[in-house]
N, C-alpha and C positions, 0 to 999 in steps of 0.2 A: 409237212406233218410235224407238230411239236413232238407226238408220241413217236413216230419214226425214227426221229433224228434222234431223241435220247437213247431209244432202242438200241439204234444202228452204233451210236458213235461214243457212248459211255461204256456201258457194261453187258454181259449177259451173251456170248457168242454162243455158247452151248444152248441157252435158252432160243435162240434164234435159230438155230439148227433143228431144235425137237419143233418148233414154232413151224417151220417150212416143212417137215415130216407130217405134222397135223393137218395141214392145209392141203398138202397132197393126197393125204387119207381120207379127206373129206371130198375131193374130186373124182378120186378114182374109186373108192369103196362105197361112198356115200351118194355118188352122182351128184353132188352138190353144185349148183349153178355158180358162174362166176361171180355173180353179185352176192350170193350168200356167202361164198368164199372171203370175199373182200370185207364183208360186214363181220364175218367172225374174226379177220385179222385185225382189224381196227378196234373191236372190244378186248382182244388179248392183250395188243399193244396199249390200250388204255390202263389195264390192270398191271401190266409188267413196270409201266412209267410209276405206277403207285408203289411197287414193291423196289423198283431200283432207289426211289427217294427216300424210303425208309432204311435202307442199307447203308452200312458204312465200309468202304473198300471195296472189295471186289464182290460180285453177286454169287450167292451160294445157291445152288439147284434146292437145296434143303428149304429154301423160303417159300418153295411152292407148296410146301406141306406144313405151313406155319397156320394152324387155325385159328388162333387169335389175330393173326394178321388179316386172314380173310375176313373175318367178322369187322375187324375196324375198318377195312376197305369199304365193305358194303354198307358199315354204318355211316359213313361220310359221303356214299354215294346216294343214299337215302335224303341226305339233307339237300343235295343238288338237283336230283332229277326224281322223275315220276318213279313210282313204284313197277310199272310195266317196264321201264328202261332198265332198271336195276335187276328185273328178274330177268330180262333178257339177256344182260351181262352175266348174272350168275349161270343161268342155263350154257351159255357159251364156256366158260370157266369148267363146269362140270363135265362137260365134253371133254374139254382138253384135259381135265387131270386124270379122266377114265382111262383115255388114250395112254396116258403116260402110265399109270398103273398098270394097263394091261399090257405093255410093251415092256415092262420092267425097269423103267426110268425112276418109278417112285416106289417105296415099300408100302405106303397106304394111301387111300384116295378120301382126303378130307372132305371134298366137299359133298359126298353123300350125306354126311353128318349136319349139313345146314341146309335151311330152306328159308324162304322169305314167308311172312304169313299169306294166307289164300286171301285174296280178293275178290270181290264181287265182279262177275262177268260183266263187262261192260257192251251193251249194246251197240251196234253198228248204226250209222247214221243213214237213214234209209229216205228215198224220195217216195211221195205218192205216184201212184202211175199216171195221174193226171198232170203232176208236176214233171216228169220225163218227157211225156208228149210234148207240153207247151215248150219244154227245152229245146227240143228237136226241131219240131215245127217253127220255133222262134229263129232259128238259125237260119238267115239268108242263105242264098244260092246263087249270088250275084257273081262273087269272084273265086278264084280257085282256092284261096286260104278259108271262105266259108265252106265251099264243098268238101274241101278236105275236113273240116271241123265236123261237119254235117255226118259226113263216112264215119268219123272217128266214135262220135258219140252215139249213133246207130248200132256201130259194131260193139261197143262197148255194153251197151244194155241189150242189144239183141242175144249176145252171146255168152256175156259175163265172163270173158275173158281178162286176164290180168294185163296192166297197162304195159308191161314188160313183154308180156307174149305179143301184143298188139304192135309195137314197137320192131319187133323182130319179123313180122309176116313179109313174105315175099310174095310176089305175082303167082308163081307156082304153087303156093299152098291155098289157092282160091279155086274153087271148082263150081262155077256158077251153072252148070248143068245138073250139077246133082244137090246145089244149094248147101254145101258144105266148106268149110275151112280144115285145115290141118294145123293143129297148133302144137309147138314144142313146148311143155310146160315143166314143172319142176322136174328134177331128176333125168332130165332128158327123155322125157316120156311124150311121145305124139299121141294126140287124139283128134277125132274128128268132130267137129262142133257144127250143128246145122246154123243156118242163118236165115232170118227170114226174108221175104220178097222186098218189104220196104227198105231192109237193109242194102240188100243187092241192088236195089235201083238208085241208093245214094251211092254205094261204091263204084257203081258203073259211071254215073255223073260224074264223080270226081276223078275216075281213071280217063273218060273221054276228054275231058277239058286239059289234062296236062300236058304240057309242051312235050314233043317228042324225045328232047333230051333227056327228061326224067325218065323215062321208061327204056332203060337198055337192053332187058332180056327177064327171061322168067324168074332170076335170082336177084332182081332188083327189089331194094325195100318199095312196101306197097306207100307207105306215107313217107313224103320226104319234104324236106325245105324248098325254098324257091332255087339252091345251088342244084339240087337233085340228088342231096345227101341223106340219109335216113334221119327223120326226124326221132330226138332225143325223148326218154321219157320226161325228163323234166320239161321239155318243150310242149310235150302233150299235157302235162299237168298245168302248166301256167296258163296255156292256149284256153284250155277247158274252163278254168276259174273265171278267166276273162269273160267270156260267152256266156257264161252260167249267171254271173252277176250280172251282166248287162239284161239278162232275159227276165230274171227269177228275182232281180233284187237282191236285199240280205240274204234270203234262203240260199243264193247262188254261190255266196263265198265261202260255202261250207262244202260245194260240190267237188270231188276228186274223182278220177278214174275207178278207184276202189269203191265209191259211192254207188256209182252204176253198176259196178258187178255186185254189191250186197242187193241193191233195190232189184236187180234181174233175178237173183236167188229168192229173194223173199216175195216178190210178186210171183213166181211161178209155183212156190210152195203153197202159198195161200190159195191159190187156184187150183190144187189139187194135184201138181207134178209130186211124183216118189222123190222121196230121199235119194235113192240111189240115183236116178235118173240125173239129180241136181248135183251129186258129186261128181258124175261122169261129164257133166257138162262142165263144171270148173275145174277139174282136175285136180280135186282136193288129195294131197298126199301128206306126210310126215316125213321131214329130213333125219329124225332121229328113228323113227320105228317105221319100218316098211309095213304099210297097210295094202292089203290088196282088195280093190273094190270089185263089185260083181260087175262083169263085163255086160254092157248093155248095147244091142245091137243098133247100128246106126240108122235104121228105118226105124226101129220102134221109138228111140230117142227123139226123132225128127217128128215122129206123129204126136208124142207127148209134149215137144215143144210148140206144135202149130196149135194143139188143143189147147192149152194153158196160157201161153204168152200173153199178155195182158194188150200189148199194142196189134197183134195179129188178131187176137179175140174182138176188139174194137172195130177194126176194119171188117171184119167178117158180119158183125151184127148189124152194121150201117149198110152192108151191101143186101141185108135180107130184109 
């Protein structure tokens, strides 16, 4: 990584030490996931690279408190990246400088003096219920790969879980008897999420078709590749787009795991599910501000899910 090489080999050993302290703070005190910590590190190294390039000779820690330099950095970023990307990097920098000021490394926190202009909230891309059902039912179940993809799509839409949460699922986290899965979400918080009967059927069809060498025990990842290794987030994203494009045409090229998560939440909300139940279902929380959501009884959550989820309702209507 270019930023990493410049950071490690040229200048700033003290900054590197402070960075490692901040990343450890995120992991231990903020319970940030490894993925979040990595993204914070990448964004901060990107900023440090800019600071080092603007410095002559050895890097001085005071450069972190240079207000004009931070503004110049953000202005340059706005020319090359989206407002959302620059806003995220500024948020990361703010968190780092706030940490340094609190720990006594900096006399002042300049980041609180600067902000990006607010932007209109961008609505997430959401599929219509009939498009989701078309996608699910359009996935063949002849091969193991197809059975796996059908199980993945059913699970993403049935539960609204994050793709990272799906990739981390193991056999021991599924309880077909109660119709729930245990999901380890952000902040290492585990939550029980109901799964519909159609999702259960797709998962069982996939599991029963798997070769024995791919099922080593309860801690084995649920979704694996042909070698029996855990399917990566990137593989899930790539395979989903491939299947979705083939089934839905141009519309499918926009489909991601997050699309199915947004679709699940939107469809439940539009059919009367409460916001608190949806928050519990999706495991929403903030890295910066710890927000306590009202605890929802799993059975009540399952009842709300069964009553409002469009795919469950559709099948019930057909049977009556």
